[in-house]
N, C-alpha and C positions, 0 to 999 in steps of 0.2 A: 537509421544509419545507412551510410553508403554501401557498406558490405552486404547488408540485407538486400539491397536493390541489385547488386551486381551478380550474386550467386544464388543458386537455387537449393543447395543442400549443405548441411553442416561441415562436411569434410572440406569442401571447396572454400568455405568461409574461413576456416582456421588456417588453411594453406595460404590463402590470399593474405591473411594477416602476417604470416611468416615472410612471405615474399615482399610485402611492402616494408617490413623491417629490414630485410636484406638489401633491397634496392639502393638506398642511399649509400651504404657501405661499398657496394659494388661500383656505383657511379663515381666514387672518389678516384678510381683509376683514370677515367676520362678527364676529370678536373685536373689531375696532376699532369697528364700529358699535354693539356692545352698550354701550359706555361713553360714547358721544357725548352722549346726552340728559343724563346726570349731569354730564358736563363742561360742557355749555352752562349748566345750571342753577346749578352750583356755581362754576365759574371765571368764566364770562362774565355771570353774574347774569341769565340769560335770563328773560323774562316767562313767564307761564303759557301764552300762545298760542305763543310761540316754542318752548317746550319740547314742547308737544303736536305741533307741526309736525314736530319731529325724531323723535318716537316713532312718528308715523303715516306718515312719508315712505316707508319701505320697503313697508309694507302697501299703501298707495294706489298706488304705482308698479308693483305686481305686475300691474296691468291691462295693462302694456306688454309682458308676457312673450310674447304672441302676436306683437307687432311685432318683437321680437328674433328670434323663431323664423323669421319670414318673411325677415328680413334675412340670417340665417344660411344659409338655403336658396338665397340669390341671390348671395352673394359667397364667395370662398374663405376657408378657415378662418384663414389668416394675416392677411388684411385684416380679417376679423371680430374676431379677438383684438386687433389693433391699435386698431380702432375702440372696442372695449369698454374697453380700458385707458385710452385718451385720454378717453373720455366718462364712465366710471364709476369708475375707480380713481385716476387722476391728480388729479381734483378734491379728493380727501381731503387731498392734500399742501397744497392751498391754505389749509386751515384753520390750518396752522402760521403763516401770515402774518397772521392775523386778530386783531383786538383788540376787536371788538364781536360781540355775539350774532348780529345780523342778517346780518352778512357771513359768519360761519361757517355760518349756516343756509342761505345760498345754495349754498355748496359741498356741504353735506350733501344737499340736495334734488337737486342735479345728480347726485351720486354714487349716490343711491338709485334713480335712473331705470334704472340698469343692473344692479341687484342680482339680477334674474332672468335676466340675459343669459348666464350661464355654463351654464344648464340645457340649451339645445339642443345645445351641443357635447359636454358630458359624456354626455348621453343618446345622442348619435350614436356616441360611442366605445363605450359599453356595448353598443349594438346591433351595431356593425360588427366589434368586435375580440374578442369573447368568445363561446364556445359558449352556446347557450340554457340548458343545464342548469347552467351556472356563474354566470349573471348575477345571480341573487338573492344568492348568497353573496358575490360580488365587490361588489355594491352595499352589502351589510351591512358588509363590511370597510372600504370607502371611507367610509361613514357613521361608523363607529367612529373612524377616524382624524380625520375632520372634527370630531366632538364633542370628542375629546380635545384637539385643537388649540385649539378655541374655549375650552374649560375652562382650559387652561394659559395661553393667550394673554390672555384677559380678566383673569385674576388678576395676571399679570405687568404688564399695562398699569395696573391699579389700584394695584399696589404701587409702580410707577415714578411715577405721578402723586402718590402719597402722599409719596414722598421728594422729588420735584421737581414742583410743580404746573404748571410750564410745560414739562414733558418732552414734551408732545404736539407741540411745535414740532420735536422730533427724531424721535420714533417714527412720526409720520404720514408724513413723506417717506421714511423708511427702509422703512416698511410698503408703500408704493406700489411701491417697487423690488422688494421680496421677492415681492409678488403678481405683478408682471410676470415675475419669474423662474419662478413656477409656471405662468403662461400660456405662457412659452417652452417649458417641458417638455411641456405639452399640444400645442403646435404641432409638436414633434418627433414626437409620436404620429401626428398627422395626415399626416406625411410618410412613414409606414410603408406598405409595399405592401399589407398586409392591410386597412388603413383605406381607401386609395385605391381598391382594387378593388371595395369595397362601397358606394362613394358613390352616392347617388341623383342622378338627373338634375335640373338646375336648372329651376325652373318657367319657362314662357314668358310667362305673363300678367304684367301690370304689378302692382307692389306694391300700389297702391291698390285695384285690382280684387280681388286675392287677399285683402287684409284685409277688404274688404266681404263677400266670400263666406264667409270664416272666421267673422266675427261673425254673419252671417245664419244660417249652419248651427248655430252655438252657440245662438242664440235659438230656432231650430226644435226642437232637441233638448230644450231646457229647457221649451218650451211643450208638447211632445207626450208626454214621459215623466213621468207623474204621480208615480211612486215616486221617481224621481231628483229631481224638483222638491221633493218634501217632504223628501227627504234633505238637499238644499241648504238648505232652510228651517231644519231642525234645526241644521245646522252653522253657519248664519249667526246664529241666535239664540245658540247657544253662543259663537260668535266675537265677538259684540258684548260678551258678558260678559268674554271674554278681553281684548278691546281696552280695556275700561274698566280692568281691573287693570294692564295694561301701561302705559297712559297715566298712571296715578296713581303708579306705582312710583318715578319720580324725585322726586316731591313727598314721598312717604313717606320715602325715604332721606335727602333733603337737608333738607326743611323740618321734618319731624316728629322723625326719629331723629338728625339731625345726624351722619350716618356719614361716615367718611373714604372716599376712593376705594378703598383697599384693603379696607375693611369692606364697601363696596357690592359690589365684585367677588366677595369671598369668600362673602357671605351670599346672593347672587343667582345670577349665572351660573356660578360655579365649582362650587358644590354642586349646582346644577340639572343641568349637563352630566354630572357624575359620577353622579348618580342615574339619569339617562336611560341612561347606559352600563351601569350595573349591572342595570337592570330590563329592558333590551332583550330578552334571551333569555327570561326568565319570561313577559313580556307576549306574546312571539311564540307561546309555547305556549298561552296563554289565547286568543289570536286564532285559532289552529288549532281550539281546542275550541268556542268560542262564535261565531266569525265577527266580521268587522269592525263590523257595525252594532250588535250587542248589546254588544260591547266598548266602542264609542263611547258608547252610551247609559249604561252603568254608569259610564264615566269622566266623562261630563258630570255625572251625579248626584253622584259623589264630589267633583268640583271645586267644588261649592257650599261646601266647607270652606275653599277657598283664600282667597276674599275675606273670609270670617269671620276667618281667621287674620291677614290683613293688617290688619283693623280693630284687633286686640288686640296686634299686634306692638309691643314696647316697647324692644327692644334688638337688637344685631346677632345675638346668639345665638338669640333668639326668632324673628327673621326667617329665620335659617338653618334652624330646625326647620320653619317654615312652607314654606320653599322645597323642602326635602327631601320633605315630604308632597305638595307640588304636583308635583314631578318624578315621583313614583310614579303619581299620577293622570294626568299628562300623557302618560306613555309609551303608554298605550292609544290616546289621541287621535292621537298622532304616526303610529302604524302605520295606524290606521283612516283617517287623512286621505288616504293614497294608495290603500289597498286597497279602501275603500268604493266609490269611483267605478268602479274596475276590476270589482268584483263586480257592480255594477248595469248595466254596459255589456252590450248584447245579445250581443256577441262580442268577441274580443280586438282586432279591427281598429278597433272603435269606442271603445276605452279612451282613446286620446289626446283625443278629443272631450270625453269626460266629465271628464278631468283638466284640460283647458284651461278648461272652464267653472268647475270647482272652484277653480282658481287665480285666475281673474278675480274670483270672488265675494269672495276675500280682500281685494282692493283696494277693492271697493265697501263692505264693512263696515268697513274701515280708515278710510274717509272718514266713514261714518255714526256709528261708535261712539266714537271718541276725543274729538272736539271737544265733543259734548254732555256727556261725562263730566267734562271739565275745566271746562266752563261751569257745571255743577252744583256742582262743588267750589268754584269761585270765588264762586258765588252764596251758598252756604251756609257756606263756610269750614270744612267738616267732611268729611274723607275718607270717613267711614262712610256718608254718604248715597249717593254713587254706587256704593260697594262693596256696599251692600245691594241696589241694583238689579242688580249683577252676580250676586248669589246667585240672584235670581229668574230671570234669564236662563239661567243654567246649568241650573236645575231645569226650566224650560220646554223648553229644547232637549232635555233628557234624555227628557221625556215624549213629545215628538214623535218622537224617534228610536226609542223602544220601539215606538210605533205603526207606524212605517215598517217595522221588522223584522217585526212581527206580520203586517202586510198582505202583505209580500213572501213570507213563509212560506206564507201562505194561497193564494198563486198569483194575486194580482191581475194582471189583464191589463195589459201595457205596450204602448202604441202603437208602431208601427214608427218608427224614427228614420232620419234621412238618413245618407248615407255619411259616414264619418269625415273630419274635416278633417286636413290634414297638419301637425299640431302635435306636436312631440316631447314625450313625457311628462316631468314633472318628475323629477329625480334626487335630490331632497332633500325 
């Protein structure tokens, strides 16, 4: 059995079984969020600004990941999961009661604030309950289950909305209960002796003081490590191009192509997640051969074809082809997203600091990238104008990343960085 190969002792094996049962329920949150912008634009007739708020909400609120981590370190896992469900999952059920776009948007934004809240707990489970030699493989298995659930869940939601446009009034409340069931299974893991024995002591300093220190250390690292700073510059420029494409996708599907919910789900998220699953192993081999920075640079360059494909997409099938190519190109970025900062950290103890900065930058470019893209689309009335800007940004990010890798290989001196901040690394 695969569980026997992944873990070395009985406690980890039973915990992994619980986690694999919990993961599909937890992943339903992501599947629901994938269809919300299209639901707003199509069913609620949301304006351009209301739609872009829904697409950017998760990205922007990722800056709160550090806050969730500090909360997790201070309260028990049971209370933390209850708080997370009440503040980030239950609000999704509120959309079922809405009849206007702006009221739905309020619930979406509230729910988005906790989208990164699961990472501290799942990262702690990975650290506490599994042998170091098995963690990467276990992480890969959990990721595959997550992607498969998002793929199937998004398609079923789109199909249900196609059959019954008001079905969200049923599946959203049901989904919040199912996600809560997954959280309950994770809570059972935190009651296991293996997890309890390896718990870290709660910090004694106040939350405000701790957050101030965390952000201060992040700024110091970003200011003193020039290679990492340029790495983040390259990722941010690429990320702005990605944000443009993501922000414009609902307008392409609803306004230009007039796709049904089922067609949107099938031609975007379903085939994307399937492509990412199929390319995960080959891209991992490429990553071993070329390293995360060079892989990211080539992926950024290849992604220039994605906005070009979106410009010329004229049907559900053509959009599906574009999405498959996009998934192949994105696979390298997904792995490099986590492995790049880990590679650039001076040692393993500093990796959480670098990953925390990396995640925070996603929120910043989510705010900077999507609203100007929609403003440009609204001003010109042509999707091709902001998409052409995305092509330039992908190419520019690629050039910078190639130069970062070149200078790193030449052994450019990196200034000492402060001690790592206590932030759990992302698990996704």
